[in-house]
N, CA, C and O atoms as a GROMACS GRO file, in nm:
protein
  620
    1MET      N    1   9.692  11.208   8.062
    1MET     CA    2   9.606  11.117   8.135
    1MET      C    3   9.643  11.123   8.284
    1MET      O    4   9.760  11.131   8.321
    2HIS      N    5   9.541  11.119   8.367
    2HIS     CA    6   9.560  11.105   8.510
    2HIS      C    7   9.560  10.955   8.540
    2HIS      O    8   9.463  10.885   8.512
    3LEU      N    9   9.668  10.909   8.597
    3LEU     CA   10   9.682  10.767   8.630
    3LEU      C   11   9.696  10.755   8.780
    3LEU      O   12   9.784  10.818   8.841
    4TYR      N   13   9.610  10.674   8.841
    4TYR     CA   14   9.612  10.651   8.985
    4TYR      C   15   9.655  10.508   9.012
    4TYR      O   16   9.604  10.414   8.950
    5LEU      N   17   9.749  10.491   9.103
    5LEU     CA   18   9.787  10.359   9.150
    5LEU      C   19   9.735  10.345   9.292
    5LEU      O   20   9.761  10.430   9.377
    6LEU      N   21   9.663  10.238   9.318
    6LEU     CA   22   9.612  10.209   9.451
    6LEU      C   23   9.657  10.070   9.491
    6LEU      O   24   9.617   9.971   9.430
    7ARG      N   25   9.742  10.063   9.592
    7ARG     CA   26   9.781   9.931   9.641
    7ARG      C   27   9.665   9.874   9.720
    7ARG      O   28   9.593   9.946   9.788
    8HIS      N   29   9.645   9.743   9.709
    8HIS     CA   30   9.535   9.679   9.780
    8HIS      C   31   9.542   9.708   9.930
    8HIS      O   32   9.649   9.737   9.983
    9ALA      N   33   9.428   9.700   9.994
    9ALA     CA   34   9.418   9.726  10.138
    9ALA      C   35   9.463   9.603  10.217
    9ALA      O   36   9.497   9.500  10.159
   10ASP      N   37   9.462   9.615  10.348
   10ASP     CA   38   9.506   9.509  10.438
   10ASP      C   39   9.427   9.381  10.416
   10ASP      O   40   9.305   9.383  10.400
   11ALA      N   41   9.499   9.269  10.415
   11ALA     CA   42   9.435   9.139  10.393
   11ALA      C   43   9.465   9.045  10.508
   11ALA      O   44   9.566   9.059  10.577
   12ASP      N   45   9.375   8.947  10.528
   12ASP     CA   46   9.400   8.843  10.627
   12ASP      C   47   9.525   8.766  10.587
   12ASP      O   48   9.557   8.754  10.469
   13THR      N   49   9.594   8.714  10.685
   13THR     CA   50   9.718   8.641  10.656
   13THR      C   51   9.696   8.491  10.642
   13THR      O   52   9.784   8.420  10.593
   14VAL      N   53   9.581   8.441  10.685
   14VAL     CA   54   9.556   8.297  10.680
   14VAL      C   55   9.469   8.264  10.558
   14VAL      O   56   9.358   8.314  10.543
   15ALA      N   57   9.525   8.180  10.471
   15ALA     CA   58   9.451   8.132  10.354
   15ALA      C   59   9.524   8.011  10.299
   15ALA      O   60   9.645   7.995  10.320
   16ALA      N   61   9.452   7.926  10.229
   16ALA     CA   62   9.513   7.808  10.169
   16ALA      C   63   9.617   7.847  10.064
   16ALA      O   64   9.714   7.775  10.042
   17ASP      N   65   9.595   7.961  10.000
   17ASP     CA   66   9.683   8.008   9.893
   17ASP      C   67   9.691   8.160   9.903
   17ASP      O   68   9.591   8.225   9.931
   18ASP      N   69   9.808   8.217   9.880
   18ASP     CA   70   9.826   8.362   9.890
   18ASP      C   71   9.728   8.438   9.801
   18ASP      O   72   9.679   8.544   9.838
   19ASP      N   73   9.700   8.384   9.683
   19ASP     CA   74   9.610   8.451   9.589
   19ASP      C   75   9.466   8.457   9.640
   19ASP      O   76   9.386   8.535   9.589
   20GLU      N   77   9.433   8.377   9.738
   20GLU     CA   78   9.295   8.367   9.787
   20GLU      C   79   9.269   8.445   9.915
   20GLU      O   80   9.160   8.436   9.972
   21ARG      N   81   9.367   8.523   9.960
   21ARG     CA   82   9.348   8.598  10.084
   21ARG      C   83   9.241   8.705  10.067
   21ARG      O   84   9.241   8.779   9.969
   22PHE      N   85   9.150   8.712  10.165
   22PHE     CA   86   9.044   8.811  10.168
   22PHE      C   87   9.092   8.938  10.237
   22PHE      O   88   9.189   8.935  10.312
   23LEU      N   89   9.025   9.050  10.211
   23LEU     CA   90   9.051   9.170  10.289
   23LEU      C   91   9.012   9.143  10.434
   23LEU      O   92   8.913   9.075  10.462
   24SER      N   93   9.090   9.197  10.524
   24SER     CA   94   9.056   9.192  10.666
   24SER      C   95   8.949   9.298  10.692
   24SER      O   96   8.925   9.383  10.606
   25PRO      N   97   8.885   9.297  10.809
   25PRO     CA   98   8.793   9.406  10.842
   25PRO      C   99   8.862   9.543  10.832
   25PRO      O  100   8.801   9.640  10.787
   26LYS      N  101   8.989   9.550  10.875
   26LYS     CA  102   9.065   9.674  10.861
   26LYS      C  103   9.080   9.711  10.713
   26LYS      O  104   9.068   9.828  10.678
   27GLY      N  105   9.104   9.613  10.628
   27GLY     CA  106   9.118   9.637  10.485
   27GLY      C  107   8.991   9.689  10.420
   27GLY      O  108   8.995   9.774  10.331
   28VAL      N  109   8.877   9.638  10.465
   28VAL     CA  110   8.749   9.686  10.413
   28VAL      C  111   8.731   9.833  10.452
   28VAL      O  112   8.690   9.915  10.369
   29MET      N  113   8.763   9.866  10.577
   29MET     CA  114   8.752  10.006  10.622
   29MET      C  115   8.849  10.095  10.545
   29MET      O  116   8.814  10.207  10.508
   30GLN      N  117   8.970  10.046  10.519
   30GLN     CA  118   9.067  10.124  10.441
   30GLN      C  119   9.014  10.150  10.300
   30GLN      O  120   9.025  10.262  10.249
   31SER      N  121   8.957  10.048  10.238
   31SER     CA  122   8.903  10.063  10.103
   31SER      C  123   8.792  10.166  10.099
   31SER      O  124   8.785  10.249  10.008
   32GLU      N  125   8.704  10.161  10.198
   32GLU     CA  126   8.594  10.257  10.206
   32GLU      C  127   8.648  10.398  10.227
   32GLU      O  128   8.594  10.495  10.172
   33ARG      N  129   8.752  10.410  10.305
   33ARG     CA  130   8.813  10.542  10.331
   33ARG      C  131   8.874  10.600  10.203
   33ARG      O  132   8.859  10.719  10.175
   34VAL      N  133   8.941  10.516  10.126
   34VAL     CA  134   8.997  10.560   9.997
   34VAL      C  135   8.884  10.604   9.906
   34VAL      O  136   8.894  10.708   9.840
   35ALA      N  137   8.777  10.527   9.900
   35ALA     CA  138   8.663  10.561   9.814
   35ALA      C  139   8.603  10.696   9.853
   35ALA      O  140   8.573  10.778   9.766
   36ARG      N  141   8.585  10.719   9.982
   36ARG     CA  142   8.530  10.848  10.028
   36ARG      C  143   8.626  10.963   9.997
   36ARG      O  144   8.582  11.072   9.960
   37PHE      N  145   8.756  10.939  10.011
   37PHE     CA  146   8.855  11.041   9.978
   37PHE      C  147   8.847  11.077   9.829
   37PHE      O  148   8.847  11.195   9.792
   38CYS      N  149   8.839  10.976   9.745
   38CYS     CA  150   8.829  11.000   9.601
   38CYS      C  151   8.705  11.083   9.568
   38CYS      O  152   8.711  11.178   9.491
   39GLU      N  153   8.594  11.045   9.628
   39GLU     CA  154   8.470  11.119   9.602
   39GLU      C  155   8.481  11.264   9.650
   39GLU      O  156   8.441  11.356   9.579
   40ALA      N  157   8.535  11.285   9.768
   40ALA     CA  158   8.547  11.419   9.825
   40ALA      C  159   8.642  11.509   9.747
   40ALA      O  160   8.631  11.631   9.753
   41HIS      N  161   8.735  11.448   9.674
   41HIS     CA  162   8.835  11.526   9.600
   41HIS      C  163   8.820  11.514   9.448
   41HIS      O  164   8.914  11.537   9.373
   42ASP      N  165   8.700  11.477   9.405
   42ASP     CA  166   8.667  11.469   9.262
   42ASP      C  167   8.763  11.381   9.183
   42ASP      O  168   8.796  11.412   9.069
   43ILE      N  169   8.808  11.273   9.244
   43ILE     CA  170   8.889  11.174   9.174
   43ILE      C  171   8.791  11.071   9.119
   43ILE      O  172   8.736  10.989   9.194
   44GLN      N  173   8.770  11.076   8.990
   44GLN     CA  174   8.669  10.992   8.927
   44GLN      C  175   8.731  10.917   8.809
   44GLN      O  176   8.719  10.961   8.694
   45PRO      N  177   8.797  10.804   8.836
   45PRO     CA  178   8.856  10.730   8.724
   45PRO      C  179   8.746  10.677   8.631
   45PRO      O  180   8.644  10.624   8.676
   46HIS      N  181   8.770  10.692   8.503
   46HIS     CA  182   8.673  10.643   8.406
   46HIS      C  183   8.673  10.491   8.398
   46HIS      O  184   8.574  10.428   8.362
   47LEU      N  185   8.787  10.434   8.434
   47LEU     CA  186   8.805  10.290   8.427
   47LEU      C  187   8.901  10.248   8.537
   47LEU      O  188   9.003  10.314   8.560
   48ILE      N  189   8.869  10.138   8.605
   48ILE     CA  190   8.958  10.084   8.708
   48ILE      C  191   8.999   9.945   8.663
   48ILE      O  192   8.914   9.858   8.639
   49PHE      N  193   9.130   9.924   8.653
   49PHE     CA  194   9.186   9.792   8.626
   49PHE      C  195   9.240   9.739   8.757
   49PHE      O  196   9.305   9.811   8.832
   50SER      N  197   9.212   9.612   8.785
   50SER     CA  198   9.260   9.551   8.908
   50SER      C  199   9.326   9.418   8.877
   50SER      O  200   9.287   9.346   8.784
   51SER      N  201   9.426   9.385   8.958
   51SER     CA  202   9.478   9.250   8.960
   51SER      C  203   9.360   9.156   8.986
   51SER      O  204   9.266   9.192   9.056
   52HIS      N  205   9.366   9.038   8.928
   52HIS     CA  206   9.258   8.940   8.949
   52HIS      C  207   9.269   8.872   9.086
   52HIS      O  208   9.180   8.796   9.125
   53ILE      N  209   9.376   8.899   9.158
   53ILE     CA  210   9.397   8.837   9.290
   53ILE      C  211   9.298   8.899   9.390
   53ILE      O  212   9.279   9.020   9.394
   54ARG      N  213   9.238   8.812   9.468
   54ARG     CA  214   9.120   8.846   9.550
   54ARG      C  215   9.134   8.977   9.629
   54ARG      O  216   9.045   9.061   9.620
   55ARG      N  217   9.242   8.996   9.705
   55ARG     CA  218   9.253   9.114   9.791
   55ARG      C  219   9.256   9.244   9.711
   55ARG      O  220   9.203   9.346   9.755
   56ALA      N  221   9.318   9.241   9.595
   56ALA     CA  222   9.320   9.360   9.509
   56ALA      C  223   9.183   9.383   9.447
   56ALA      O  224   9.133   9.495   9.444
   57LEU      N  225   9.122   9.277   9.400
   57LEU     CA  226   8.990   9.289   9.337
   57LEU      C  227   8.885   9.336   9.437
   57LEU      O  228   8.798   9.415   9.402
   58GLN      N  229   8.892   9.290   9.561
   58GLN     CA  230   8.799   9.337   9.663
   58GLN      C  231   8.819   9.486   9.691
   58GLN      O  232   8.722   9.560   9.704
   59THR      N  233   8.944   9.529   9.699
   59THR     CA  234   8.974   9.670   9.720
   59THR      C  235   8.917   9.753   9.605
   59THR      O  236   8.851   9.855   9.627
   60ALA      N  237   8.943   9.708   9.484
   60ALA     CA  238   8.897   9.780   9.364
   60ALA      C  239   8.746   9.786   9.357
   60ALA      O  240   8.689   9.888   9.317
   61LYS      N  241   8.680   9.678   9.396
   61LYS     CA  242   8.533   9.674   9.388
   61LYS      C  243   8.470   9.776   9.483
   61LYS      O  244   8.372   9.842   9.447
   62VAL      N  245   8.524   9.789   9.603
   62VAL     CA  246   8.471   9.889   9.697
   62VAL      C  247   8.480  10.028   9.635
   62VAL      O  248   8.384  10.104   9.638
   63VAL      N  249   8.596  10.061   9.578
   63VAL     CA  250   8.617  10.193   9.519
   63VAL      C  251   8.530  10.210   9.395
   63VAL      O  252   8.464  10.314   9.379
   64ALA      N  253   8.528  10.110   9.308
   64ALA     CA  254   8.450  10.119   9.184
   64ALA      C  255   8.300  10.134   9.213
   64ALA      O  256   8.232  10.214   9.150
   65ASP      N  257   8.250  10.057   9.308
   65ASP     CA  258   8.108  10.066   9.344
   65ASP      C  259   8.075  10.204   9.399
   65ASP      O  260   7.972  10.262   9.365
   66HIS      N  261   8.161  10.256   9.484
   66HIS     CA  262   8.136  10.386   9.546
   66HIS      C  263   8.139  10.499   9.443
   66HIS      O  264   8.061  10.594   9.451
   67LEU      N  265   8.231  10.487   9.346
   67LEU     CA  266   8.247  10.594   9.246
   67LEU      C  267   8.170  10.567   9.117
   67LEU      O  268   8.173  10.650   9.025
   68SER      N  269   8.102  10.454   9.109
   68SER     CA  270   8.030  10.414   8.987
   68SER      C  271   8.122  10.410   8.866
   68SER      O  272   8.087  10.455   8.757
   69SER      N  273   8.243  10.355   8.887
   69SER     CA  274   8.341  10.340   8.780
   69SER      C  275   8.337  10.197   8.727
   69SER      O  276   8.305  10.103   8.800
   70GLU      N  277   8.369  10.182   8.601
   70GLU     CA  278   8.378  10.048   8.542
   70GLU      C  279   8.501   9.978   8.597
   70GLU      O  280   8.608  10.038   8.608
   71LEU      N  281   8.487   9.850   8.632
   71LEU     CA  282   8.595   9.772   8.689
   71LEU      C  283   8.625   9.653   8.598
   71LEU      O  284   8.535   9.582   8.554
   72ARG      N  285   8.756   9.633   8.571
   72ARG     CA  286   8.800   9.518   8.492
   72ARG      C  287   8.915   9.448   8.565
   72ARG      O  288   9.014   9.511   8.601
   73ALA      N  289   8.900   9.318   8.587
   73ALA     CA  290   9.007   9.238   8.646
   73ALA      C  291   9.099   9.191   8.534
   73ALA      O  292   9.054   9.140   8.432
   74VAL      N  293   9.230   9.210   8.555
   74VAL     CA  294   9.328   9.176   8.451
   74VAL      C  295   9.445   9.101   8.513
   74VAL      O  296   9.483   9.125   8.628
   75ARG      N  297   9.501   9.011   8.437
   75ARG     CA  298   9.615   8.932   8.485
   75ARG      C  299   9.747   9.011   8.478
   75ARG      O  300   9.842   8.978   8.549
   76TRP      N  301   9.753   9.115   8.395
   76TRP     CA  302   9.878   9.190   8.382
   76TRP      C  303   9.909   9.276   8.504
   76TRP      O  304  10.015   9.339   8.509
   77LEU      N  305   9.820   9.281   8.602
   77LEU     CA  306   9.847   9.350   8.729
   77LEU      C  307   9.869   9.253   8.845
   77LEU      O  308   9.880   9.296   8.960
   78ALA      N  309   9.876   9.124   8.816
   78ALA     CA  310   9.899   9.025   8.921
   78ALA      C  311  10.038   9.044   8.980
   78ALA      O  312  10.119   9.120   8.926
   79CYS      N  313  10.066   8.977   9.090
   79CYS     CA  314  10.197   8.985   9.155
   79CYS      C  315  10.307   8.956   9.053
   79CYS      O  316  10.300   8.860   8.977
   80GLY      N  317  10.407   9.043   9.053
   80GLY     CA  318  10.517   9.029   8.957
   80GLY      C  319  10.495   9.107   8.829
   80GLY      O  320  10.564   9.082   8.730
   81ALA      N  321  10.401   9.202   8.830
   81ALA     CA  322  10.370   9.281   8.709
   81ALA      C  323  10.494   9.355   8.660
   81ALA      O  324  10.568   9.414   8.738
   82ASP      N  325  10.515   9.351   8.529
   82ASP     CA  326  10.628   9.418   8.466
   82ASP      C  327  10.590   9.563   8.433
   82ASP      O  328  10.491   9.586   8.364
   83PRO      N  329  10.667   9.661   8.482
   83PRO     CA  330  10.632   9.802   8.460
   83PRO      C  331  10.616   9.840   8.314
   83PRO      O  332  10.521   9.912   8.280
   84ALA      N  333  10.704   9.795   8.226
   84ALA     CA  334  10.694   9.829   8.084
   84ALA      C  335  10.566   9.770   8.024
   84ALA      O  336  10.500   9.835   7.942
   85ASN      N  337  10.531   9.649   8.063
   85ASN     CA  338  10.408   9.587   8.013
   85ASN      C  339  10.285   9.660   8.065
   85ASN      O  340  10.190   9.683   7.990
   86VAL      N  341  10.286   9.697   8.192
   86VAL     CA  342  10.173   9.771   8.249
   86VAL      C  343  10.153   9.901   8.174
   86VAL      O  344  10.041   9.936   8.138
   87LEU      N  345  10.261   9.974   8.149
   87LEU     CA  346  10.251  10.100   8.076
   87LEU      C  347  10.201  10.078   7.933
   87LEU      O  348  10.123  10.158   7.882
   88ALA      N  349  10.244   9.970   7.869
   88ALA     CA  350  10.196   9.938   7.734
   88ALA      C  351  10.046   9.908   7.736
   88ALA      O  352   9.973   9.950   7.647
   89GLN      N  353  10.001   9.835   7.838
   89GLN     CA  354   9.858   9.802   7.850
   89GLN      C  355   9.777   9.930   7.871
   89GLN      O  356   9.672   9.949   7.809
   90VAL      N  357   9.824  10.017   7.960
   90VAL     CA  358   9.754  10.142   7.990
   90VAL      C  359   9.749  10.232   7.866
   90VAL      O  360   9.651  10.302   7.844
   91SER      N  361   9.854  10.231   7.786
   91SER     CA  362   9.860  10.318   7.668
   91SER      C  363   9.748  10.289   7.569
   91SER      O  364   9.712  10.376   7.490
   92GLU      N  365   9.694  10.169   7.573
   92GLU     CA  366   9.582  10.134   7.484
   92GLU      C  367   9.455  10.211   7.521
   92GLU      O  368   9.358  10.212   7.445
   93TYR      N  369   9.455  10.275   7.636
   93TYR     CA  370   9.340  10.352   7.685
   93TYR      C  371   9.374  10.499   7.697
   93TYR      O  372   9.319  10.570   7.781
   94ALA      N  373   9.466  10.545   7.614
   94ALA     CA  374   9.513  10.684   7.618
   94ALA      C  375   9.401  10.785   7.597
   94ALA      O  376   9.415  10.901   7.635
   95ASP      N  377   9.292  10.743   7.537
   95ASP     CA  378   9.179  10.833   7.514
   95ASP      C  379   9.095  10.854   7.640
   95ASP      O  380   9.005  10.939   7.641
   96HIS      N  381   9.123  10.779   7.747
   96HIS     CA  382   9.051  10.796   7.874
   96HIS      C  383   9.122  10.904   7.956
   96HIS      O  384   9.244  10.899   7.971
   97PRO      N  385   9.049  11.000   8.009
   97PRO     CA  386   9.113  11.107   8.088
   97PRO      C  387   9.176  11.058   8.218
   97PRO      O  388   9.276  11.113   8.263
   98SER      N  389   9.117  10.953   8.278
   98SER     CA  390   9.173  10.904   8.404
   98SER      C  391   9.147  10.754   8.420
   98SER      O  392   9.040  10.703   8.387
   99ILE      N  393   9.249  10.687   8.472
   99ILE     CA  394   9.244  10.542   8.495
   99ILE      C  395   9.305  10.515   8.632
   99ILE      O  396   9.398  10.583   8.674
  100MET      N  397   9.251  10.415   8.700
  100MET     CA  398   9.307  10.370   8.826
  100MET      C  399   9.351  10.226   8.810
  100MET      O  400   9.281  10.145   8.749
  101LEU      N  401   9.468  10.193   8.866
  101LEU     CA  402   9.519  10.057   8.870
  101LEU      C  403   9.523  10.014   9.016
  101LEU      O  404   9.567  10.090   9.102
  102VAL      N  405   9.478   9.893   9.043
  102VAL     CA  406   9.481   9.840   9.180
  102VAL      C  407   9.562   9.711   9.177
  102VAL      O  408   9.532   9.617   9.104
  103GLY      N  409   9.668   9.710   9.258
  103GLY     CA  410   9.757   9.595   9.255
  103GLY      C  411   9.840   9.582   9.381
  103GLY      O  412   9.793   9.606   9.492
  104HIS      N  413   9.965   9.542   9.361
  104HIS     CA  414  10.047   9.488   9.468
  104HIS      C  415  10.183   9.557   9.481
  104HIS      O  416  10.229   9.626   9.391
  105ALA      N  417  10.245   9.534   9.597
  105ALA     CA  418  10.385   9.572   9.620
  105ALA      C  419  10.468   9.444   9.610
  105ALA      O  420  10.417   9.336   9.642
  106PRO      N  421  10.589   9.452   9.568
  106PRO     CA  422  10.664   9.573   9.537
  106PRO      C  423  10.639   9.627   9.396
  106PRO      O  424  10.701   9.725   9.355
  107ASP      N  425  10.550   9.562   9.322
  107ASP     CA  426  10.527   9.599   9.182
  107ASP      C  427  10.496   9.747   9.164
  107ASP      O  428  10.549   9.811   9.073
  108PHE      N  429  10.411   9.803   9.251
  108PHE     CA  430  10.372   9.943   9.231
  108PHE      C  431  10.487  10.039   9.257
  108PHE      O  432  10.491  10.146   9.197
  109GLY      N  433  10.580  10.003   9.343
  109GLY     CA  434  10.700  10.084   9.360
  109GLY      C  435  10.783  10.084   9.232
  109GLY      O  436  10.837  10.187   9.192
  110HIS      N  437  10.793   9.968   9.169
  110HIS     CA  438  10.867   9.957   9.043
  110HIS      C  439  10.796  10.034   8.931
  110HIS      O  440  10.861  10.099   8.850
  111ILE      N  441  10.664  10.025   8.927
  111ILE     CA  442  10.587  10.097   8.825
  111ILE      C  443  10.602  10.248   8.846
  111ILE      O  444  10.620  10.322   8.749
  112ALA      N  445  10.593  10.293   8.971
  112ALA     CA  446  10.608  10.436   9.001
  112ALA      C  447  10.746  10.485   8.958
  112ALA      O  448  10.758  10.592   8.898
  113ALA      N  449  10.850  10.408   8.987
  113ALA     CA  450  10.985  10.446   8.946
  113ALA      C  451  10.997  10.450   8.794
  113ALA      O  452  11.059  10.541   8.739
  114HIS      N  453  10.937  10.354   8.727
  114HIS     CA  454  10.940  10.349   8.580
  114HIS      C  455  10.869  10.472   8.521
  114HIS      O  456  10.920  10.534   8.428
  115LEU      N  457  10.755  10.505   8.576
  115LEU     CA  458  10.679  10.620   8.526
  115LEU      C  459  10.756  10.750   8.538
  115LEU      O  460  10.748  10.836   8.450
  116THR      N  461  10.831  10.764   8.647
  116THR     CA  462  10.901  10.890   8.672
  116THR      C  463  11.046  10.888   8.626
  116THR      O  464  11.119  10.986   8.642
  117GLY      N  465  11.089  10.776   8.568
  117GLY     CA  466  11.225  10.768   8.516
  117GLY      C  467  11.330  10.731   8.619
  117GLY      O  468  11.449  10.749   8.595
  118GLY      N  469  11.286  10.680   8.733
  118GLY     CA  470  11.380  10.639   8.837
  118GLY      C  471  11.449  10.509   8.801
  118GLY      O  472  11.402  10.433   8.716
  119ASN      N  473  11.560  10.484   8.864
  119ASN     CA  474  11.638  10.364   8.835
  119ASN      C  475  11.594  10.242   8.913
  119ASN      O  476  11.610  10.130   8.866
  120SER      N  477  11.537  10.261   9.031
  120SER     CA  478  11.507  10.147   9.116
  120SER      C  479  11.370  10.163   9.182
  120SER      O  480  11.340  10.265   9.243
  121GLY      N  481  11.290  10.060   9.168
  121GLY     CA  482  11.160  10.059   9.234
  121GLY      C  483  11.173  10.045   9.384
  121GLY      O  484  11.077  10.072   9.457
  122ASP      N  485  11.290  10.003   9.431
  122ASP     CA  486  11.311   9.990   9.575
  122ASP      C  487  11.317  10.126   9.644
  122ASP      O  488  11.308  10.133   9.766
  123SER      N  489  11.331  10.232   9.567
  123SER     CA  490  11.338  10.366   9.625
  123SER      C  491  11.199  10.425   9.653
  123SER      O  492  11.189  10.529   9.718
  124ILE      N  493  11.094  10.360   9.606
  124ILE     CA  494  10.957  10.408   9.628
  124ILE      C  495  10.879  10.296   9.697
  124ILE      O  496  10.859  10.188   9.641
  125HIS      N  497  10.836  10.323   9.819
  125HIS     CA  498  10.760  10.224   9.896
  125HIS      C  499  10.613  10.268   9.900
  125HIS      O  500  10.581  10.377   9.947
  126ILE      N  501  10.527  10.183   9.850
  126ILE     CA  502  10.384  10.214   9.850
  126ILE      C  503  10.316  10.118   9.948
  126ILE      O  504  10.307   9.998   9.924
  127ARG      N  505  10.270  10.174  10.058
  127ARG     CA  506  10.207  10.095  10.164
  127ARG      C  507  10.066  10.051  10.123
  127ARG      O  508  10.011  10.098  10.023
  128LYS      N  509  10.011   9.961  10.202
  128LYS     CA  510   9.875   9.912  10.175
  128LYS      C  511   9.778  10.028  10.176
  128LYS      O  512   9.785  10.117  10.261
  129ALA      N  513   9.686  10.027  10.080
  129ALA     CA  514   9.580  10.127  10.067
  129ALA      C  515   9.634  10.268  10.046
  129ALA      O  516   9.571  10.366  10.085
  130THR      N  517   9.751  10.278   9.984
  130THR     CA  518   9.807  10.408   9.947
  130THR      C  519   9.766  10.441   9.805
  130THR      O  520   9.767  10.355   9.717
  131LEU      N  521   9.731  10.567   9.783
  131LEU     CA  522   9.690  10.615   9.652
  131LEU      C  523   9.798  10.708   9.597
  131LEU      O  524   9.839  10.803   9.664
  132ALA      N  525   9.841  10.681   9.476
  132ALA     CA  526   9.939  10.767   9.409
  132ALA      C  527   9.875  10.820   9.281
  132ALA      O  528   9.802  10.748   9.212
  133HIS      N  529   9.905  10.946   9.249
  133HIS     CA  530   9.851  11.010   9.130
  133HIS      C  531   9.966  11.055   9.041
  133HIS      O  532  10.059  11.122   9.087
  134PHE      N  533   9.960  11.017   8.914
  134PHE     CA  534  10.059  11.056   8.815
  134PHE      C  535   9.990  11.127   8.700
  134PHE      O  536   9.880  11.091   8.660
  135ASN      N  537  10.056  11.228   8.649
  135ASN     CA  538  10.012  11.294   8.526
  135ASN      C  539  10.100  11.238   8.415
  135ASN      O  540  10.219  11.268   8.408
  136VAL      N  541  10.041  11.156   8.329
  136VAL     CA  542  10.117  11.089   8.223
  136VAL      C  543  10.110  11.174   8.097
  136VAL      O  544  10.003  11.202   8.045
  137HIS      N  545  10.227  11.215   8.049
  137HIS     CA  546  10.234  11.294   7.925
  137HIS      C  547  10.289  11.213   7.809
  137HIS      O  548  10.273  11.253   7.694
  138ALA      N  549  10.354  11.100   7.837
  138ALA     CA  550  10.404  11.009   7.733
  138ALA      C  551  10.410  10.868   7.791
  138ALA      O  552  10.450  10.850   7.906
  139PHE      N  553  10.370  10.771   7.712
  139PHE     CA  554  10.367  10.632   7.759
  139PHE      C  555  10.502  10.566   7.737
  139PHE      O  556  10.519  10.480   7.650
  140ARG      N  557  10.598  10.610   7.820
  140ARG     CA  558  10.734  10.556   7.816
  140ARG      C  559  10.795  10.577   7.954
  140ARG      O  560  10.741  10.650   8.037
  141ALA      N  561  10.908  10.512   7.977
  141ALA     CA  562  10.978  10.532   8.104
  141ALA      C  563  11.011  10.680   8.118
  141ALA      O  564  11.063  10.742   8.026
  142GLY      N  565  10.980  10.735   8.235
  142GLY     CA  566  11.004  10.877   8.259
  142GLY      C  567  10.900  10.969   8.199
  142GLY      O  568  10.918  11.090   8.198
  143GLY      N  569  10.791  10.914   8.149
  143GLY     CA  570  10.689  10.993   8.081
  143GLY      C  571  10.579  11.045   8.171
  143GLY      O  572  10.472  11.083   8.121
  144ALA      N  573  10.602  11.047   8.302
  144ALA     CA  574  10.497  11.092   8.394
  144ALA      C  575  10.556  11.174   8.508
  144ALA      O  576  10.675  11.164   8.538
  145ARG      N  577  10.470  11.253   8.569
  145ARG     CA  578  10.508  11.333   8.686
  145ARG      C  579  10.423  11.287   8.804
  145ARG      O  580  10.300  11.277   8.793
  146LEU      N  581  10.488  11.260   8.915
  146LEU     CA  582  10.415  11.224   9.037
  146LEU      C  583  10.349  11.348   9.093
  146LEU      O  584  10.417  11.448   9.120
  147GLU      N  585  10.219  11.344   9.111
  147GLU     CA  586  10.144  11.456   9.168
  147GLU      C  587  10.127  11.441   9.319
  147GLU      O  588  10.143  11.538   9.393
  148PHE      N  589  10.096  11.320   9.365
  148PHE     CA  590  10.091  11.293   9.508
  148PHE      C  591  10.097  11.143   9.534
  148PHE      O  592  10.067  11.061   9.446
  149LEU      N  593  10.137  11.109   9.656
  149LEU     CA  594  10.139  10.972   9.706
  149LEU      C  595  10.089  10.981   9.849
  149LEU      O  596  10.157  11.037   9.935
  150LEU      N  597   9.971  10.927   9.874
  150LEU     CA  598   9.904  10.953  10.001
  150LEU      C  599   9.860  10.822  10.068
  150LEU      O  600   9.776  10.750  10.013
  151PRO      N  601   9.915  10.791  10.186
  151PRO     CA  602   9.871  10.671  10.257
  151PRO      C  603   9.732  10.691  10.315
  151PRO      O  604   9.691  10.803  10.345
  152VAL      N  605   9.662  10.580  10.330
  152VAL     CA  606   9.523  10.585  10.375
  152VAL      C  607   9.509  10.652  10.511
  152VAL      O  608   9.407  10.716  10.537
  153LYS      N  609   9.607  10.638  10.598
  153LYS     CA  610   9.593  10.699  10.733
  153LYS      C  611   9.589  10.852  10.727
  153LYS      O  612   9.550  10.914  10.825
  154LEU      N  613   9.627  10.913  10.615
  154LEU     CA  614   9.619  11.058  10.600
  154LEU      C  615   9.495  11.103  10.523
  154LEU      O  616   9.476  11.223  10.502
  155MET      N  617   9.413  11.011  10.483
  155MET     CA  618   9.292  11.046  10.407
  155MET      C  619   9.177  11.077  10.500
  155MET      O  620   9.067  11.108  10.454
   0.00000   0.00000   0.00000
């Protein structure tokens, strides 16, 4: 399975609650740039799972709409997502050739480390609107190979 991790794009800092922060104008442009990059490079996730938190869901919606991919908001990608649980959730869709997850840091660093068998998620920093691609051969810690990790400014 091709598994893509996309950290949410830039969000406004002012909101009544952190979960309610909207994408900033810069974040909307970043999301559109990621979507165009995916289209130009034949990255077509069959299913996109997103954290239900507004900034992640907005990022995912831009990409899903552009690529005509199915989008599902899930709580297991919210801030504080557990890497083993995320991998268990994704394994239920092993019959899908490609899936994209849209979520948060530092969670995605921890998930990336878990996928590649690393000891610490602190060793992998995934910036806002960065896309990472993994080739998953087994749904366990260390069961994937990192193919690329690309920040939006290089897309």
